[in-house]
C-alpha positions as CSV (number, residue, x, y, z in Angstrom):
1,Q,-88.8,-164.6,-125.4
2,V,-88.8,-160.9,-126.2
3,Q,-91.0,-159.7,-129.0
4,L,-90.2,-156.3,-130.6
5,V,-92.6,-154.5,-133.0
6,E,-91.5,-151.4,-134.9
7,S,-94.0,-148.8,-136.2
8,G,-94.0,-145.3,-137.5
9,G,-92.4,-145.8,-140.8
10,G,-93.8,-144.5,-144.1
11,L,-93.3,-142.4,-147.1
12,V,-91.9,-139.0,-146.5
13,Q,-90.5,-136.2,-148.7
14,D,-86.8,-135.2,-148.7
15,G,-86.3,-133.2,-145.5
16,G,-89.2,-134.6,-143.7
17,S,-89.4,-136.3,-140.3
18,L,-90.8,-139.4,-138.7
19,R,-90.9,-140.9,-135.3
20,L,-90.2,-144.6,-135.2
21,S,-91.4,-146.6,-132.2
22,C,-90.3,-150.0,-130.9
23,A,-92.7,-151.7,-128.6
24,A,-91.8,-154.7,-126.5
25,S,-94.0,-157.5,-125.5
26,G,-93.3,-160.5,-123.3
27,R,-90.2,-159.8,-121.2
28,T,-89.2,-156.2,-120.8
29,F,-86.0,-155.0,-122.4
30,S,-84.9,-153.1,-119.4
31,P,-82.0,-153.2,-118.3
32,Y,-80.7,-153.9,-121.8
33,A,-79.2,-151.5,-124.2
34,M,-81.2,-151.1,-127.3
35,G,-80.2,-150.3,-130.9
36,W,-81.7,-149.2,-134.2
37,F,-80.3,-150.7,-137.4
38,R,-81.4,-150.3,-141.0
39,Q,-81.0,-152.2,-144.2
40,A,-81.4,-150.6,-147.6
41,P,-82.1,-152.6,-150.7
42,G,-79.0,-154.4,-151.9
43,K,-77.0,-153.4,-148.9
44,E,-76.0,-155.0,-145.6
45,R,-77.6,-154.1,-142.3
46,E,-75.9,-151.1,-140.7
47,F,-75.9,-149.5,-137.3
48,V,-77.9,-146.4,-136.8
49,A,-78.1,-145.6,-133.1
50,S,-78.0,-147.2,-129.7
51,I,-79.0,-146.2,-126.2
52,S,-77.6,-147.6,-123.0
53,W,-79.7,-149.5,-120.5
54,S,-80.2,-146.5,-118.4
55,G,-80.8,-144.1,-121.3
56,A,-77.9,-142.0,-120.2
57,D,-75.6,-142.8,-123.1
58,T,-76.5,-142.6,-126.8
59,Y,-74.4,-143.3,-129.9
60,Y,-75.0,-142.6,-133.5
61,A,-73.6,-143.5,-136.8
62,D,-71.8,-140.6,-138.4
63,S,-74.3,-140.5,-141.3
64,V,-77.2,-139.7,-139.0
65,K,-75.6,-137.8,-136.1
66,G,-77.3,-134.5,-135.6
67,R,-80.4,-135.6,-137.5
68,F,-81.6,-138.7,-135.6
69,T,-82.4,-139.0,-131.9
70,I,-82.8,-142.2,-130.0
71,S,-84.7,-142.3,-126.7
72,R,-86.4,-144.8,-124.5
73,D,-89.2,-145.0,-122.0
74,N,-88.7,-148.1,-119.9
75,A,-91.9,-147.6,-118.0
76,K,-93.7,-148.0,-121.3
77,N,-91.3,-150.6,-122.6
78,R,-90.6,-148.6,-125.7
79,V,-87.7,-147.2,-127.7
80,Y,-88.0,-144.3,-130.1
81,L,-86.0,-143.0,-133.0
82,Q,-86.8,-139.5,-134.1
83,V,-85.6,-139.1,-137.7
84,N,-85.3,-135.6,-139.0
85,S,-84.0,-134.0,-142.1
86,L,-84.5,-137.2,-143.9
87,K,-82.6,-137.9,-147.2
88,P,-83.3,-140.4,-149.9
89,E,-80.2,-142.2,-148.7
90,D,-82.0,-142.9,-145.5
91,T,-84.5,-145.1,-147.3
92,A,-84.4,-148.5,-145.7
93,V,-86.1,-151.0,-143.4
94,Y,-85.5,-149.9,-139.8
95,Y,-85.1,-152.5,-137.1
96,C,-84.9,-152.2,-133.4
97,A,-83.0,-154.7,-131.4
98,R,-82.1,-155.7,-127.9
99,H,-78.5,-156.1,-126.8
100,S,-77.7,-159.5,-125.5
101,L,-76.0,-158.3,-122.3
102,R,-77.5,-156.4,-119.4
103,Y,-76.3,-153.1,-118.1
104,T,-74.2,-152.0,-121.1
105,V,-74.0,-148.8,-123.0
106,G,-74.8,-150.5,-126.2
107,S,-72.9,-151.5,-129.3
108,Y,-72.7,-150.9,-133.0
109,E,-72.2,-154.5,-133.8
110,S,-75.4,-156.2,-135.0
111,S,-74.1,-159.6,-133.9
112,E,-74.2,-158.5,-130.3
113,Y,-78.0,-158.1,-130.4
114,D,-80.2,-161.1,-129.8
115,Y,-83.8,-160.0,-130.4
116,W,-85.0,-158.1,-133.4
117,G,-88.3,-156.6,-134.6
118,Q,-89.8,-157.2,-138.0
119,G,-88.8,-153.8,-139.2
120,T,-90.6,-150.7,-140.4
121,Q,-90.1,-149.3,-143.9
122,V,-88.9,-145.7,-144.3
123,T,-89.0,-144.4,-147.8
124,V,-87.7,-140.9,-148.5
125,S,-88.6,-139.4,-151.9
126,S,-86.5,-136.9,-153.7
């Protein structure tokens, strides 16, 4: 089993920044691609960003591209999501997840990820 724990969320003003972290315990998530998803109240879970197993390839939802940056440190068994220029529309619970297959560049489909963290709340005030 892989256990993922997100942290770094909180309440921030419009335009603010946060650094979300995802720490893995148990089995390491290398060499798996990792992703960040979010779910706002009353909405379905949506893709935010992903990073390939090697860290060489990253992908972002159009809504966050240019504002969010995903990175990973396999030596520390951690994945990060730097979220800048936050908007109220970014308010959601943010989840990190491990892709189900090894050595991939990642995916924007939530169904292709097999392990999920408990989520960390990001609230952006107007």
